[in-house]
VEXDO-61445 format. One record per residue: residue number from 1; residue in one letter; x, y, z of N, C-alpha, C, O in turn. Coordinates in Angstrom, 2 decimals. Layout:
BEGIN
@pos: NUM	code: A	n_x: X	n_y: Y	n_z: Z	ca_x: X	ca_y: Y	ca_z: Z	c_x: X	c_y: Y	c_z: Z	o_x: X	o_y: Y	o_z: Z
...
This chain:
BEGIN
@pos: 1	code: V	n_x: 0.84	n_y: -1.20	n_z: 0.00	ca_x: 0.00	ca_y: 0.00	ca_z: 0.00	c_x: 0.88	c_y: 1.25	c_z: 0.00	o_x: 0.61	o_y: 2.20	o_z: -0.74
@pos: 2	code: A	n_x: 1.91	n_y: 1.26	n_z: 0.81	ca_x: 2.81	ca_y: 2.42	ca_z: 0.87	c_x: 3.49	c_y: 2.62	c_z: -0.48	o_x: 3.65	o_y: 3.75	o_z: -0.94
@pos: 3	code: A	n_x: 3.91	n_y: 1.51	n_z: -1.10	ca_x: 4.57	ca_y: 1.61	ca_z: -2.41	c_x: 3.60	c_y: 2.15	c_z: -3.46	o_x: 3.97	o_y: 2.95	o_z: -4.31
@pos: 4	code: Q	n_x: 2.34	n_y: 1.70	n_z: -3.39	ca_x: 1.33	ca_y: 2.20	ca_z: -4.33	c_x: 1.12	c_y: 3.69	c_z: -4.16	o_x: 1.07	o_y: 4.44	o_z: -5.14
@pos: 5	code: K	n_x: 1.00	n_y: 4.13	n_z: -2.91	ca_x: 0.81	ca_y: 5.57	ca_z: -2.64	c_x: 2.01	c_y: 6.37	c_z: -3.14	o_x: 1.86	o_y: 7.45	o_z: -3.70
@pos: 6	code: C	n_x: 3.19	n_y: 5.82	n_z: -2.93	ca_x: 4.41	ca_y: 6.50	ca_z: -3.37	c_x: 4.42	c_y: 6.63	c_z: -4.89	o_x: 4.73	o_y: 7.69	o_z: -5.43
@pos: 7	code: R	n_x: 4.07	n_y: 5.52	n_z: -5.59	ca_x: 4.03	ca_y: 5.56	ca_z: -7.06	c_x: 2.97	c_y: 6.55	c_z: -7.54	o_x: 3.18	o_y: 7.28	o_z: -8.51
@pos: 8	code: K	n_x: 1.82	n_y: 6.56	n_z: -6.85	ca_x: 0.75	ca_y: 7.47	ca_z: -7.23	c_x: 1.18	c_y: 8.93	c_z: -7.05	o_x: 0.93	o_y: 9.76	o_z: -7.92
@pos: 9	code: R	n_x: 1.84	n_y: 9.24	n_z: -5.92	ca_x: 2.34	ca_y: 10.61	ca_z: -5.69	c_x: 3.36	c_y: 10.98	c_z: -6.76	o_x: 3.36	o_y: 12.10	o_z: -7.27
@pos: 10	code: K	n_x: 4.23	n_y: 10.03	n_z: -7.09	ca_x: 5.25	ca_y: 10.27	ca_z: -8.11	c_x: 4.61	c_y: 10.54	c_z: -9.46	o_x: 5.01	o_y: 11.45	o_z: -10.18
@pos: 11	code: L	n_x: 3.61	n_y: 9.74	n_z: -9.81	ca_x: 2.90	ca_y: 9.92	ca_z: -11.07	c_x: 2.18	c_y: 11.26	c_z: -11.11	o_x: 2.22	o_y: 11.97	o_z: -12.12
@pos: 12	code: N	n_x: 1.53	n_y: 11.62	n_z: -10.00	ca_x: 0.85	ca_y: 12.92	ca_z: -9.91	c_x: 1.85	c_y: 14.06	c_z: -10.05	o_x: 1.57	o_y: 15.06	o_z: -10.72
@pos: 13	code: A	n_x: 3.00	n_y: 13.93	n_z: -9.42	ca_x: 4.03	ca_y: 14.97	ca_z: -9.51	c_x: 4.50	c_y: 15.11	c_z: -10.95	o_x: 4.69	o_y: 16.22	o_z: -11.44
@pos: 14	code: I	n_x: 4.70	n_y: 13.98	n_z: -11.63	ca_x: 5.14	ca_y: 14.01	ca_z: -13.03	c_x: 4.07	c_y: 14.67	c_z: -13.91	o_x: 4.38	o_y: 15.51	o_z: -14.75
@pos: 15	code: L	n_x: 2.81	n_y: 14.29	n_z: -13.69	ca_x: 1.71	ca_y: 14.88	ca_z: -14.48	c_x: 1.62	c_y: 16.38	c_z: -14.25	o_x: 1.41	o_y: 17.15	o_z: -15.19
@pos: 16	code: N	n_x: 1.77	n_y: 16.80	n_z: -12.99	ca_x: 1.73	ca_y: 18.24	ca_z: -12.67	c_x: 2.89	c_y: 18.97	c_z: -13.34	o_x: 2.72	o_y: 20.07	o_z: -13.86
@pos: 17	code: L	n_x: 4.06	n_y: 18.36	n_z: -13.31	ca_x: 5.21	ca_y: 18.99	ca_z: -13.95	c_x: 5.04	c_y: 19.08	c_z: -15.46	o_x: 5.40	o_y: 20.08	o_z: -16.08
@pos: 18	code: E	n_x: 4.47	n_y: 18.03	n_z: -16.07	ca_x: 4.22	ca_y: 18.06	ca_z: -17.51	c_x: 3.22	c_y: 19.16	c_z: -17.87	o_x: 3.37	o_y: 19.86	o_z: -18.87
@pos: 19	code: E	n_x: 2.20	n_y: 19.30	n_z: -17.02	ca_x: 1.20	ca_y: 20.36	ca_z: -17.23	c_x: 1.87	c_y: 21.74	c_z: -17.09	o_x: 1.60	o_y: 22.65	o_z: -17.87
@pos: 20	code: D	n_x: 2.72	n_y: 21.88	n_z: -16.09	ca_x: 3.44	ca_y: 23.14	ca_z: -15.91	c_x: 4.32	c_y: 23.46	c_z: -17.12	o_x: 4.39	o_y: 24.61	o_z: -17.56
@pos: 21	code: V	n_x: 4.99	n_y: 22.44	n_z: -17.65	ca_x: 5.84	ca_y: 22.64	ca_z: -18.84	c_x: 5.00	c_y: 23.11	c_z: -20.01	o_x: 5.38	o_y: 24.04	o_z: -20.72
@pos: 22	code: C	n_x: 3.84	n_y: 22.48	n_z: -20.23	ca_x: 2.96	ca_y: 22.90	ca_z: -21.33	c_x: 2.49	c_y: 24.34	c_z: -21.14	o_x: 2.49	o_y: 25.12	o_z: -22.09
@pos: 23	code: N	n_x: 2.10	n_y: 24.68	n_z: -19.92	ca_x: 1.66	ca_y: 26.05	ca_z: -19.64	c_x: 2.79	c_y: 27.05	c_z: -19.87	o_x: 2.57	o_y: 28.13	o_z: -20.43
@pos: 24	code: L	n_x: 3.98	n_y: 26.69	n_z: -19.45	ca_x: 5.13	ca_y: 27.59	ca_z: -19.64	c_x: 5.49	c_y: 27.74	c_z: -21.12	o_x: 5.88	o_y: 28.82	o_z: -21.56
@pos: 25	code: Q	n_x: 5.36	n_y: 26.65	n_z: -21.87	ca_x: 5.63	ca_y: 26.75	ca_z: -23.31	c_x: 4.61	c_y: 27.65	c_z: -23.99	o_x: 4.96	o_y: 28.44	o_z: -24.87
@pos: 26	code: T	n_x: 3.35	n_y: 27.54	n_z: -23.59	ca_x: 2.31	ca_y: 28.41	ca_z: -24.14	c_x: 2.58	c_y: 29.86	c_z: -23.77	o_x: 2.45	o_y: 30.76	o_z: -24.60
@pos: 27	code: Q	n_x: 2.96	n_y: 30.08	n_z: -22.52	ca_x: 3.27	ca_y: 31.43	ca_z: -22.06	c_x: 4.49	c_y: 31.97	c_z: -22.81	o_x: 4.52	o_y: 33.15	o_z: -23.16
@pos: 28	code: K	n_x: 5.48	n_y: 31.13	n_z: -23.04	ca_x: 6.68	ca_y: 31.55	ca_z: -23.77	c_x: 6.32	c_y: 32.00	c_z: -25.18	o_x: 6.79	o_y: 33.04	o_z: -25.64
@pos: 29	code: E	n_x: 5.50	n_y: 31.22	n_z: -25.87	ca_x: 5.08	ca_y: 31.58	ca_z: -27.23	c_x: 4.30	c_y: 32.89	c_z: -27.23	o_x: 4.49	o_y: 33.74	o_z: -28.10
@pos: 30	code: S	n_x: 3.44	n_y: 33.05	n_z: -26.25	ca_x: 2.68	ca_y: 34.29	ca_z: -26.12	c_x: 3.60	c_y: 35.48	c_z: -25.90	o_x: 3.41	o_y: 36.54	o_z: -26.50
@pos: 31	code: L	n_x: 4.59	n_y: 35.30	n_z: -25.04	ca_x: 5.55	ca_y: 36.38	ca_z: -24.77	c_x: 6.41	c_y: 36.69	c_z: -26.00	o_x: 6.75	o_y: 37.85	o_z: -26.24
@pos: 32	code: K	n_x: 6.74	n_y: 35.66	n_z: -26.77	ca_x: 7.50	ca_y: 35.88	ca_z: -28.00	c_x: 6.70	c_y: 36.73	c_z: -28.98	o_x: 7.24	o_y: 37.65	o_z: -29.60
@pos: 33	code: K	n_x: 5.41	n_y: 36.41	n_z: -29.12	ca_x: 4.54	ca_y: 37.19	ca_z: -30.01	c_x: 4.44	c_y: 38.63	c_z: -29.52	o_x: 4.53	o_y: 39.58	o_z: -30.31
@pos: 34	code: E	n_x: 4.24	n_y: 38.79	n_z: -28.22	ca_x: 4.14	ca_y: 40.13	ca_z: -27.64	c_x: 5.43	c_y: 40.91	c_z: -27.86	o_x: 5.40	o_y: 42.09	o_z: -28.19
@pos: 35	code: H	n_x: 6.57	n_y: 40.25	n_z: -27.68	ca_x: 7.87	ca_y: 40.89	ca_z: -27.88	c_x: 8.02	c_y: 41.33	c_z: -29.32	o_x: 8.50	o_y: 42.43	o_z: -29.60
@pos: 36	code: S	n_x: 7.61	n_y: 40.47	n_z: -30.24	ca_x: 7.69	ca_y: 40.79	ca_z: -31.66	c_x: 6.82	c_y: 41.99	c_z: -31.99	o_x: 7.23	o_y: 42.88	o_z: -32.73
@pos: 37	code: Q	n_x: 5.60	n_y: 42.02	n_z: -31.45	ca_x: 4.70	ca_y: 43.15	ca_z: -31.69	c_x: 5.27	c_y: 44.43	c_z: -31.10	o_x: 5.19	o_y: 45.49	o_z: -31.71
@pos: 38	code: C	n_x: 5.84	n_y: 44.34	n_z: -29.90	ca_x: 6.44	ca_y: 45.52	ca_z: -29.27	c_x: 7.63	c_y: 46.02	c_z: -30.09	o_x: 7.81	o_y: 47.23	o_z: -30.26
@pos: 39	code: S	n_x: 8.44	n_y: 45.11	n_z: -30.58	ca_x: 9.59	ca_y: 45.51	ca_z: -31.40	c_x: 9.13	c_y: 46.21	c_z: -32.67	o_x: 9.71	o_y: 47.22	o_z: -33.07
@pos: 40	code: K	n_x: 8.09	n_y: 45.68	n_z: -33.30	ca_x: 7.55	ca_y: 46.33	ca_z: -34.50	c_x: 7.04	c_y: 47.73	c_z: -34.17	o_x: 7.30	o_y: 48.68	o_z: -34.90
@pos: 41	code: S	n_x: 6.31	n_y: 47.84	n_z: -33.06	ca_x: 5.78	ca_y: 49.14	ca_z: -32.65	c_x: 6.91	c_y: 50.13	c_z: -32.37	o_x: 6.84	o_y: 51.29	o_z: -32.77
@pos: 42	code: I	n_x: 7.93	n_y: 49.67	n_z: -31.69	ca_x: 9.08	ca_y: 50.53	ca_z: -31.38	c_x: 9.75	c_y: 50.99	c_z: -32.66	o_x: 10.09	o_y: 52.17	o_z: -32.80
@pos: 43	code: N	n_x: 9.94	n_y: 50.07	n_z: -33.61	ca_x: 10.57	ca_y: 50.45	ca_z: -34.87	c_x: 9.71	c_y: 51.44	c_z: -35.65	o_x: 10.25	o_y: 52.36	o_z: -36.27
@pos: 44	code: Q	n_x: 8.39	n_y: 51.27	n_z: -35.63	ca_x: 7.51	ca_y: 52.22	ca_z: -36.30	c_x: 7.59	c_y: 53.60	c_z: -35.64	o_x: 7.64	o_y: 54.62	o_z: -36.33
@pos: 45	code: I	n_x: 7.61	n_y: 53.62	n_z: -34.32	ca_x: 7.69	ca_y: 54.89	ca_z: -33.59	c_x: 9.04	c_y: 55.56	c_z: -33.86	o_x: 9.10	o_y: 56.77	o_z: -34.05
@pos: 46	code: K	n_x: 10.12	n_y: 54.76	n_z: -33.88	ca_x: 11.44	ca_y: 55.32	ca_z: -34.19	c_x: 11.45	c_y: 55.93	c_z: -35.58	o_x: 12.01	o_y: 57.00	o_z: -35.79
@pos: 47	code: Q	n_x: 10.84	n_y: 55.24	n_z: -36.54	ca_x: 10.80	ca_y: 55.76	ca_z: -37.91	c_x: 10.00	c_y: 57.06	c_z: -37.97	o_x: 10.41	o_y: 58.01	o_z: -38.62
@pos: 48	code: K	n_x: 8.86	n_y: 57.09	n_z: -37.29	ca_x: 8.05	ca_y: 58.31	ca_z: -37.25	c_x: 8.82	c_y: 59.45	c_z: -36.60	o_x: 8.78	o_y: 60.59	o_z: -37.08
@pos: 49	code: L	n_x: 9.52	n_y: 59.15	n_z: -35.51	ca_x: 10.31	ca_y: 60.17	ca_z: -34.83	c_x: 11.44	c_y: 60.66	c_z: -35.72	o_x: 11.72	o_y: 61.86	o_z: -35.76
@pos: 50	code: N	n_x: 12.08	n_y: 59.76	n_z: -36.42	ca_x: 13.15	ca_y: 60.13	ca_z: -37.34	c_x: 12.61	c_y: 61.02	c_z: -38.46	o_x: 13.23	o_y: 62.01	o_z: -38.82
@pos: 51	code: N	n_x: 11.44	n_y: 60.66	n_z: -39.02	ca_x: 10.82	ca_y: 61.48	ca_z: -40.06	c_x: 10.47	c_y: 62.86	c_z: -39.53	o_x: 10.69	o_y: 63.87	o_z: -40.20
@pos: 52	code: L	n_x: 9.92	n_y: 62.90	n_z: -38.32	ca_x: 9.58	ca_y: 64.18	ca_z: -37.71	c_x: 10.82	c_y: 65.03	c_z: -37.48	o_x: 10.83	o_y: 66.23	o_z: -37.73
@pos: 53	code: Y	n_x: 11.87	n_y: 64.39	n_z: -37.00	ca_x: 13.14	ca_y: 65.07	ca_z: -36.74	c_x: 13.67	c_y: 65.70	c_z: -38.03	o_x: 14.06	o_y: 66.87	o_z: -38.04
@pos: 54	code: H	n_x: 13.67	n_y: 64.92	n_z: -39.12	ca_x: 14.15	ca_y: 65.45	ca_z: -40.41	c_x: 13.24	c_y: 66.55	c_z: -40.93	o_x: 13.71	o_y: 67.53	o_z: -41.50
@pos: 55	code: D	n_x: 11.93	n_y: 66.38	n_z: -40.74	ca_x: 10.98	ca_y: 67.41	ca_z: -41.18	c_x: 11.21	c_y: 68.72	c_z: -40.42	o_x: 11.20	o_y: 69.80	o_z: -41.02
@pos: 56	code: I	n_x: 11.41	n_y: 68.60	n_z: -39.12	ca_x: 11.64	ca_y: 69.81	ca_z: -38.31	c_x: 12.91	c_y: 70.51	c_z: -38.77	o_x: 12.90	o_y: 71.72	o_z: -38.99
@pos: 57	code: F	n_x: 13.99	n_y: 69.75	n_z: -38.91	ca_x: 15.26	ca_y: 70.38	ca_z: -39.30	c_x: 15.22	c_y: 70.91	c_z: -40.74	o_x: 15.96	o_y: 71.84	o_z: -41.06
@pos: 58	code: S	n_x: 14.40	n_y: 70.33	n_z: -41.61	ca_x: 14.31	ca_y: 70.85	ca_z: -42.97	c_x: 13.63	c_y: 72.21	c_z: -43.00	o_x: 13.81	o_y: 72.98	o_z: -43.94
@pos: 59	code: R	n_x: 12.84	n_y: 72.52	n_z: -41.97	ca_x: 12.12	ca_y: 73.79	ca_z: -41.91	c_x: 12.83	c_y: 74.86	c_z: -41.07	o_x: 12.52	o_y: 76.04	o_z: -41.17
@pos: 60	code: L	n_x: 13.78	n_y: 74.43	n_z: -40.23	ca_x: 14.44	ca_y: 75.39	ca_z: -39.34	c_x: 15.46	c_y: 76.23	c_z: -40.08	o_x: 16.15	o_y: 75.76	o_z: -40.99
@pos: 61	code: R	n_x: 15.54	n_y: 77.49	n_z: -39.69	ca_x: 16.52	ca_y: 78.43	ca_z: -40.25	c_x: 17.16	c_y: 79.20	c_z: -39.11	o_x: 16.53	o_y: 79.45	o_z: -38.08
@pos: 62	code: D	n_x: 18.44	n_y: 79.56	n_z: -39.31	ca_x: 19.12	ca_y: 80.36	ca_z: -38.30	c_x: 18.79	c_y: 81.84	c_z: -38.51	o_x: 17.93	o_y: 82.17	o_z: -39.32
@pos: 63	code: D	n_x: 19.47	n_y: 82.72	n_z: -37.78	ca_x: 19.19	ca_y: 84.16	ca_z: -37.85	c_x: 19.40	c_y: 84.75	c_z: -39.25	o_x: 18.75	o_y: 85.72	o_z: -39.62
@pos: 64	code: Q	n_x: 20.32	n_y: 84.16	n_z: -40.02	ca_x: 20.60	ca_y: 84.65	ca_z: -41.37	c_x: 19.76	c_y: 83.94	c_z: -42.43	o_x: 19.94	o_y: 84.20	o_z: -43.62
@pos: 65	code: G	n_x: 18.85	n_y: 83.07	n_z: -42.03	ca_x: 17.99	ca_y: 82.38	ca_z: -42.97	c_x: 18.57	c_y: 81.10	c_z: -43.54	o_x: 17.98	o_y: 80.50	o_z: -44.44
@pos: 66	code: R	n_x: 19.71	n_y: 80.69	n_z: -43.04	ca_x: 20.34	ca_y: 79.44	ca_z: -43.51	c_x: 19.74	c_y: 78.25	c_z: -42.78	o_x: 19.31	o_y: 78.37	o_z: -41.63
@pos: 67	code: P	n_x: 19.70	n_y: 77.09	n_z: -43.45	ca_x: 19.18	ca_y: 75.89	ca_z: -42.77	c_x: 20.06	c_y: 75.52	c_z: -41.56	o_x: 21.28	o_y: 75.68	o_z: -41.60
@pos: 68	code: V	n_x: 19.42	n_y: 75.03	n_z: -40.51	ca_x: 20.13	ca_y: 74.58	ca_z: -39.32	c_x: 20.67	c_y: 73.18	c_z: -39.60	o_x: 19.93	o_y: 72.31	o_z: -40.08
@pos: 69	code: N	n_x: 21.95	n_y: 72.96	n_z: -39.31	ca_x: 22.59	ca_y: 71.68	ca_z: -39.58	c_x: 22.24	c_y: 70.67	c_z: -38.47	o_x: 22.59	o_y: 70.88	o_z: -37.31
@pos: 70	code: P	n_x: 21.54	n_y: 69.58	n_z: -38.83	ca_x: 21.17	ca_y: 68.59	ca_z: -37.80	c_x: 22.36	c_y: 67.83	c_z: -37.24	o_x: 22.22	o_y: 67.15	o_z: -36.22
@pos: 71	code: R	n_x: 23.52	n_y: 67.94	n_z: -37.87	ca_x: 24.71	ca_y: 67.29	ca_z: -37.33	c_x: 25.33	c_y: 68.11	c_z: -36.19	o_x: 26.11	o_y: 67.60	o_z: -35.40
@pos: 72	code: Q	n_x: 24.98	n_y: 69.38	n_z: -36.13	ca_x: 25.55	ca_y: 70.26	ca_z: -35.12	c_x: 24.57	c_y: 70.58	c_z: -34.00	o_x: 24.98	o_y: 71.01	o_z: -32.92
@pos: 73	code: Y	n_x: 23.28	n_y: 70.36	n_z: -34.24	ca_x: 22.25	ca_y: 70.71	ca_z: -33.26	c_x: 21.35	c_y: 69.51	c_z: -32.99	o_x: 21.24	o_y: 68.59	o_z: -33.81
@pos: 74	code: V	n_x: 20.71	n_y: 69.54	n_z: -31.84	ca_x: 19.74	ca_y: 68.51	ca_z: -31.47	c_x: 18.49	c_y: 69.17	c_z: -30.92	o_x: 18.52	o_y: 70.31	o_z: -30.45
@pos: 75	code: I	n_x: 17.40	n_y: 68.43	n_z: -30.97	ca_x: 16.15	ca_y: 68.89	ca_z: -30.38	c_x: 16.16	c_y: 68.41	c_z: -28.93	o_x: 16.34	o_y: 67.22	o_z: -28.66
@pos: 76	code: H	n_x: 15.96	n_y: 69.34	n_z: -28.01	ca_x: 15.99	ca_y: 69.01	ca_z: -26.59	c_x: 14.61	c_y: 69.33	c_z: -26.00	o_x: 14.11	o_y: 70.44	o_z: -26.14
@pos: 77	code: C	n_x: 14.02	n_y: 68.33	n_z: -25.33	ca_x: 12.71	ca_y: 68.51	ca_z: -24.71	c_x: 12.88	c_y: 68.47	c_z: -23.19	o_x: 13.48	o_y: 67.55	o_z: -22.64
@pos: 78	code: N	n_x: 12.35	n_y: 69.48	n_z: -22.52	ca_x: 12.38	ca_y: 69.52	ca_z: -21.06	c_x: 11.19	c_y: 68.76	c_z: -20.49	o_x: 10.23	o_y: 68.49	o_z: -21.21
@pos: 79	code: S	n_x: 11.25	n_y: 68.43	n_z: -19.24	ca_x: 10.16	ca_y: 67.70	ca_z: -18.59	c_x: 8.89	c_y: 68.54	c_z: -18.51	o_x: 7.79	o_y: 67.99	o_z: -18.36
@pos: 80	code: N	n_x: 9.03	n_y: 69.88	n_z: -18.60	ca_x: 7.84	ca_y: 70.74	ca_z: -18.55	c_x: 7.18	c_y: 70.90	c_z: -19.92	o_x: 6.19	o_y: 71.62	o_z: -20.04
@pos: 81	code: G	n_x: 7.73	n_y: 70.24	n_z: -20.96	ca_x: 7.12	ca_y: 70.29	ca_z: -22.29	c_x: 7.74	c_y: 71.29	c_z: -23.24	o_x: 7.36	o_y: 71.33	o_z: -24.41
@pos: 82	code: S	n_x: 8.67	n_y: 72.09	n_z: -22.77	ca_x: 9.30	ca_y: 73.06	ca_z: -23.66	c_x: 10.34	c_y: 72.36	c_z: -24.54	o_x: 10.98	o_y: 71.39	o_z: -24.12
@pos: 83	code: V	n_x: 10.49	n_y: 72.87	n_z: -25.76	ca_x: 11.38	ca_y: 72.27	ca_z: -26.75	c_x: 12.39	c_y: 73.31	c_z: -27.20	o_x: 12.03	o_y: 74.45	o_z: -27.49
@pos: 84	code: F	n_x: 13.67	n_y: 72.91	n_z: -27.27	ca_x: 14.74	ca_y: 73.80	ca_z: -27.68	c_x: 15.60	c_y: 73.12	c_z: -28.72	o_x: 15.69	o_y: 71.90	o_z: -28.78
@pos: 85	code: I	n_x: 16.23	n_y: 73.93	n_z: -29.55	ca_x: 17.26	ca_y: 73.45	ca_z: -30.46	c_x: 18.58	c_y: 73.91	c_z: -29.85	o_x: 18.81	o_y: 75.11	o_z: -29.72
@pos: 86	code: I	n_x: 19.44	n_y: 72.96	n_z: -29.46	ca_x: 20.69	ca_y: 73.32	ca_z: -28.81	c_x: 21.86	c_y: 72.63	c_z: -29.50	o_x: 21.68	o_y: 71.60	o_z: -30.14
@pos: 87	code: P	n_x: 23.06	n_y: 73.20	n_z: -29.38	ca_x: 24.24	ca_y: 72.55	ca_z: -29.96	c_x: 24.47	c_y: 71.18	c_z: -29.32	o_x: 24.21	o_y: 70.99	o_z: -28.13
@pos: 88	code: K	n_x: 24.96	n_y: 70.25	n_z: -30.10	ca_x: 25.16	ca_y: 68.87	ca_z: -29.62	c_x: 26.09	c_y: 68.81	c_z: -28.42	o_x: 25.86	o_y: 68.03	o_z: -27.50
@pos: 89	code: H	n_x: 27.15	n_y: 69.62	n_z: -28.42	ca_x: 28.09	ca_y: 69.54	ca_z: -27.30	c_x: 27.43	c_y: 69.93	c_z: -25.99	o_x: 27.81	o_y: 69.42	o_z: -24.93
@pos: 90	code: L	n_x: 26.45	n_y: 70.83	n_z: -26.02	ca_x: 25.71	ca_y: 71.17	ca_z: -24.80	c_x: 24.78	c_y: 70.04	c_z: -24.38	o_x: 24.59	o_y: 69.78	o_z: -23.19
@pos: 91	code: A	n_x: 24.20	n_y: 69.39	n_z: -25.36	ca_x: 23.29	ca_y: 68.29	ca_z: -25.05	c_x: 24.05	c_y: 67.15	c_z: -24.38	o_x: 23.53	o_y: 66.52	o_z: -23.45
@pos: 92	code: K	n_x: 25.26	n_y: 66.89	n_z: -24.83	ca_x: 26.06	ca_y: 65.81	ca_z: -24.24	c_x: 26.42	c_y: 66.14	c_z: -22.80	o_x: 26.39	o_y: 65.26	o_z: -21.93
@pos: 93	code: S	n_x: 26.76	n_y: 67.40	n_z: -22.54	ca_x: 27.11	ca_y: 67.77	ca_z: -21.16	c_x: 25.89	c_y: 67.71	c_z: -20.26	o_x: 26.01	o_y: 67.35	o_z: -19.09
@pos: 94	code: E	n_x: 24.71	n_y: 68.06	n_z: -20.79	ca_x: 23.48	ca_y: 67.96	ca_z: -19.99	c_x: 23.14	c_y: 66.50	c_z: -19.70	o_x: 22.67	o_y: 66.18	o_z: -18.61
@pos: 95	code: Q	n_x: 23.38	n_y: 65.62	n_z: -20.67	ca_x: 23.13	ca_y: 64.21	ca_z: -20.45	c_x: 24.02	c_y: 63.67	c_z: -19.34	o_x: 23.58	o_y: 62.89	o_z: -18.50
@pos: 96	code: K	n_x: 25.27	n_y: 64.09	n_z: -19.34	ca_x: 26.19	ca_y: 63.64	ca_z: -18.29	c_x: 25.70	c_y: 64.11	c_z: -16.92	o_x: 25.74	o_y: 63.36	o_z: -15.94
@pos: 97	code: Q	n_x: 25.23	n_y: 65.37	n_z: -16.86	ca_x: 24.73	ca_y: 65.90	ca_z: -15.59	c_x: 23.48	c_y: 65.13	c_z: -15.15	o_x: 23.33	o_y: 64.80	o_z: -13.97
@pos: 98	code: D	n_x: 22.59	n_y: 64.85	n_z: -16.11	ca_x: 21.38	ca_y: 64.09	ca_z: -15.78	c_x: 21.72	c_y: 62.70	c_z: -15.28	o_x: 21.13	o_y: 62.21	o_z: -14.33
@pos: 99	code: N	n_x: 22.70	n_y: 62.05	n_z: -15.94	ca_x: 23.12	ca_y: 60.72	ca_z: -15.51	c_x: 23.67	c_y: 60.76	c_z: -14.09	o_x: 23.41	o_y: 59.86	o_z: -13.29
@pos: 100	code: R	n_x: 24.44	n_y: 61.79	n_z: -13.79	ca_x: 25.01	ca_y: 61.91	ca_z: -12.43	c_x: 23.90	c_y: 62.09	c_z: -11.41	o_x: 23.95	o_y: 61.49	o_z: -10.34
@pos: 101	code: K	n_x: 22.88	n_y: 62.92	n_z: -11.74	ca_x: 21.77	ca_y: 63.14	ca_z: -10.83	c_x: 21.02	c_y: 61.83	c_z: -10.58	o_x: 20.64	o_y: 61.52	o_z: -9.44
@pos: 102	code: E	n_x: 20.80	n_y: 61.03	n_z: -11.67	ca_x: 20.10	ca_y: 59.77	ca_z: -11.51	c_x: 20.88	c_y: 58.80	c_z: -10.64	o_x: 20.30	o_y: 58.08	o_z: -9.83
@pos: 103	code: Q	n_x: 22.21	n_y: 58.78	n_z: -10.82	ca_x: 23.03	ca_y: 57.87	ca_z: -10.03	c_x: 23.02	c_y: 58.28	c_z: -8.55	o_x: 23.02	o_y: 57.41	o_z: -7.67
@pos: 104	code: K	n_x: 23.01	n_y: 59.57	n_z: -8.27	ca_x: 22.96	ca_y: 60.03	ca_z: -6.90	c_x: 21.64	c_y: 59.68	c_z: -6.24	o_x: 21.60	o_y: 59.38	o_z: -5.05
@pos: 105	code: Q	n_x: 20.53	n_y: 59.73	n_z: -7.03	ca_x: 19.23	ca_y: 59.42	ca_z: -6.48	c_x: 19.09	c_y: 57.94	c_z: -6.14	o_x: 18.33	o_y: 57.58	o_z: -5.24
@pos: 106	code: K	n_x: 19.83	n_y: 57.10	n_z: -6.85	ca_x: 19.76	ca_y: 55.65	ca_z: -6.58	c_x: 20.46	c_y: 55.37	c_z: -5.29	o_x: 20.53	o_y: 54.22	o_z: -4.87
């Protein structure tokens, strides 16, 4: 009787583990699909942002009416919603400062 109960518990454990494996495989496939959809969405958003970036810079002019060079300037958005066109070297220094602030907060 004890051996039978032991075999039954073992069989139940195996069946439960097989069911868990099937559930995890289903969940894995679902997560793969979700990841693929998210990647597609991110790529679409990146493309739209890139198009917007180029459109903005194609319309910008400096004080003398010359086009603003996107290799020298970047679009900078503040947390309050304001948008600025600033030289890249300033943007890099601001990023370093922001990174330092984030590290200090951690």
